[in-house]
C-alpha positions, 0 to 999 in steps of 0.5 A: 431768330432765323435758323442756323445751318451754314456749313461747320469745318475745322480751323487750324490757330499757331500762336507761340508762347514761351519758345513753346507752339500751340496748336488749336483746332476747333470746329466751327460753323460761318452763317450768314445774319442780317447781309454779313458773315459770321462764324460759330464756335460749335466744339474744341478739337484740340484734345483729340489726334493729330490724324483723327483731327485731320480725318474730320477736317477731311470729311466735312470737306465731303470726302467718303471713307470706307472701310479700310477692306471694303475699298480694295485688298492686296492681290500680291506683294513682291520685294522690291527695293533691292530690286531697284538700288539694282537696277539703278547702278546698271543705268548709271554703269550704262551696262546695257549698251556695253553688252550690247548697244541694240536691245534683243531678247539675250540680253535682256536675260543677260541684265537680270542675271547679272541683277539678280547674282547681285541680289539673290545666287541661286543655280539657273533654274532656281533663278526662273522661280525666285524671281516671280518672288521679286520684281524683277522678273518684272521689270526686267521683262523675262517673266515667262524665261525658262532655264534654257532661255537662260543657258542659251543668253550665257553662249550669246553672253560669251560669245560677247566678252571680247567685244564688252572685256574690250568696252572696259578695259576703254573706260578703266585702263588707259596708257602707263594704267597700273594693271592687277592680275592674280588667278584662284581656283574654285572647286567644282560638283562633276567629272564630266569637265573638260576645264575640271582639274586637281591642282592645287587648291586655293579652297582647301579642298584637296583631291576635288577637282577644281577650275582657275580663273584669274581675274585683271582690274585696274589699280583701285580693284574693279574689275577689267577681264577675266580668263578660265583656265583647267585646273591644274593651271601653274599661275605663271602659265597663264599672265604671258597670254593675259599680257598679249591679250593686254595688247593686241584686244584692249590696245594697251601699249603701255601698262605697268603690269602688277602680279605677285612673286608667284604670279610674274616668273623669269620668263614672264619678265624677259618676255616683257624687258624684251617689248617697250612699253612694259614694266612690272612691279612683283616681288622677290620670293626668299630664297632670292633675298635670302641670298641677297643678305648672304652676300652682303648686297643688303645689310639687315643694319640698315634697318635699325632707324627706317623700314625702307631702303632701296637698293640695287644688284647685280644679280637683276640689271636695270631693275630696283629692288626697294627691301621693306621691314614690318617689327609688327609682321615679324613677330606674326610669322615668329609666332606662328612658326613657333606654333607650327614646330610646336604641332609638328614635334606632337605628333613625332613624340607620339611616333616616339612613343609608339617605337619606344613602347614596341608597337611601332619597329623596323627602321622602314615603318617608322621612316613612312610613319613620320615621313606622313606626319613631318611636313605636314605644317611646312617646316622638315626643314628645322628637325634632325632626325633619326630613325632608328630599327627600334627606336627613334629620336627627332630636335630642331635645327637652331640654325635653320631656325635663326636663318629662317627668323634672321628674315621675318617681316622682310620682302621686297618688291622687285620693279622695272618703273623707273624712279622718275615714274614712281620713288619706292614707296609708290613701289611698295603702295601699289603692290599692295594692291594686289590686295583688293584683287583678292577682295575681290576673290573672297567676293565671288567666291563666298561673300557675295555673289558666291560663283561656287558650287560649280554645276556646269559640265561644259567648257563654256558655259563654266567660261560663260558662268564665271564672266556673267559672276566678273559683271555682276561684280562690276557693278556691286564694286560700284554699288560698294563704292557709293555705298560707303558711308552707309556700310562699315568701309573707310571713307578717308581712302585719298589718306592711303597715298600718304600713309606708311607704306610698310607699316601696318595699314590703319582704319581711320578713326571714322572708320573705327569707331563705325567698327565698334559702334556699329553705327553712323554719324546718324546713330542710325545702323551701320550696314554690310552690304548684303545687310544694307540690300536686306534692308531695302528689300523692305520696299515692297511693291502690292499690287492691289484690287476691288475686294471679291473681284474677279482675275479679270478685273484692274488692279493698281499697285501701292509701293512702300514709301523708303524712310530716310536709308533706303530714300539715301542709299538710292540718292548716293547709286544715282550719283554713280559717274565712270 
């Protein structure tokens, strides 16, 4: 019998029996006998793991295998996925062309700083250290950049702020658009910047220097422009300059400005009324609401069977007043007021005990002690005080408390927009859209981008820093919108246009399910923006080379294969549209 020396190979067969699929792996040899090719089974490999069977198959086909450590070593590993996500968003948004039409070194540095602010915000010096731990420095071409290079790029960016914001306004604001505007503040590190002033601190950092900045957005909360002001600038003083900029710099002749009751003052309304094409939506202050009720122009009984009604008043000629009453808000305010009254009574009671014990006497001294606590919780108007040389008593004013309680849950929207342009319910919804600007401030200040603390010493550097943060939020805003299905965010945004504008906002059933179960429909984890970025960061770029090679030896890169969630996140960013 001739020797059988044919080539061995692995044959896999598949058969289905009673809805079960069976795979058989056989080691076979082909040989020729009398001019005929025949096959011989040498063994059954079906009991081996699939990976080992594949290894045997490839070895028989001529591949050579060596231990992994002998094939190559990982010279470096850098986080890549989150950088890739931000770079993809920058590309889809055309941010490079938005910043400068022609490529230049400064543009590369600004784009890198915007990306770094989204991925992991640091000071400029720390950024030049940190971004080498990721692929950001290499991919954005800024590996050799120093802290001074970043400062120079910030100065260059500030000189282009007007042109960039004009492009953003062209993108997102059209004639007749609603424009949201609000002002916030951030505390300061240091004392040398001329913008740093003592003022009303929205960070509740009393006694610290701060800087104010106002944000213009479209009705969705997408940022368009930012302005920086001294820390003691009043809200209303910043409004008219922003209005003027919209008309002169951005070329928007018709618009509807939306601002809160402290922002759109009466002088601002008079200025808008004198200008053609500008309407506004704001709200009345509590003292003005009380005057309407006391004059009988608004009767509380009208809210017995509805929560919204439209009225007019000779005090507001040519304007519409949309009165709203929210019972849930009324309960909340009543509860809060009672807490504040009780806290004030406790402080006053301590003074009363000291006076009764003879530890505090004299009308002046008692008055000073009372003055230090009486309005700590802004309820001094609800207490009657009786201060003597050796006695102190206090009591609540029931009439004052009742008068304020009657207006609990009541607010009035004030607008010049005609009924033909916008019905009453839509006016309320558009005023409440100011929450989108407040959401932007939260992200800028605390959650992700961390505009504070501010360490810069010159006014222009502070302005450039805040503008850089605004550009970062512009990119992040679009990323959040693209990732709604992967995050805890409510995906049913269209429902906002039809729901009761006065009743407390409610999330959709799907969003509530995500929040309670912490999972998506496919039972995978739901994410916040930061945790999704952290998961993407596990996509790593490994730089490899042959073992024991010198520093000049050639290298190659191996990228982590994205998991399904990471792949979906990157696919959604590809769908960003302007």
